[in-house]
Steps between C-alpha positions, in 0.01 A plus 500: 500500500656467843762232558433425858799331658431607847840678527685801407674294242748740359604631830557132621702421192717804547566404858583141413742594211670728746557205731224602757224276600167686434344678786137622514430438140200248539162637463157368570333627187124507475302360214542765248223343283250547779628853560443578133137353527438716804546816288312375212758347275516143382752303704654184400740305734732240354656273759602206279702481189232299327252781538710769319341466164142497626554780738660720241231415245224593750658832584568595132153406391343732770387836342620708802799535703635182664784426748676168490659384816765232413629336824873415433765305694676743745822299463515521122804691400468788255844551380647762256605382155866522606597331831820641624743286708432742803129401485584133525737560784238709672232220469762244632571740799132536564425139485794420731379748752148363484624139550719612798206680662275204483298588192600227276138438417494828312804411303358161400162658413668753272725239328208249459267771356748644251593152374126421452446842322803428272360174409161640429659775276699232299193296454327797319800537248 
């Protein structure tokens, strides 16, 4: 299973928690499911949350190897189980730098996406 967020997510996260806006962490990933099919494997691409169950079922019912390419939100934060105060300060510094350099759209997108994901997570509880 490939979690395809189109970014070097952990590098981006480390930069942001250090107070640095990310630089050169965005990727133009190929369709990994198509790549798997090109080498003879089953490929399943999941682009919508509603398709997770059916995509996983399809791949698990296949008798041979399968690759599942799950397209995820590149702005979804993946945080450690313990968030240190320095991390929060680093994000604040990063977002401040982004806003002052004219990239408020990236800050708003990150905030909106993570509020949406938090709401979806609470709905599943």
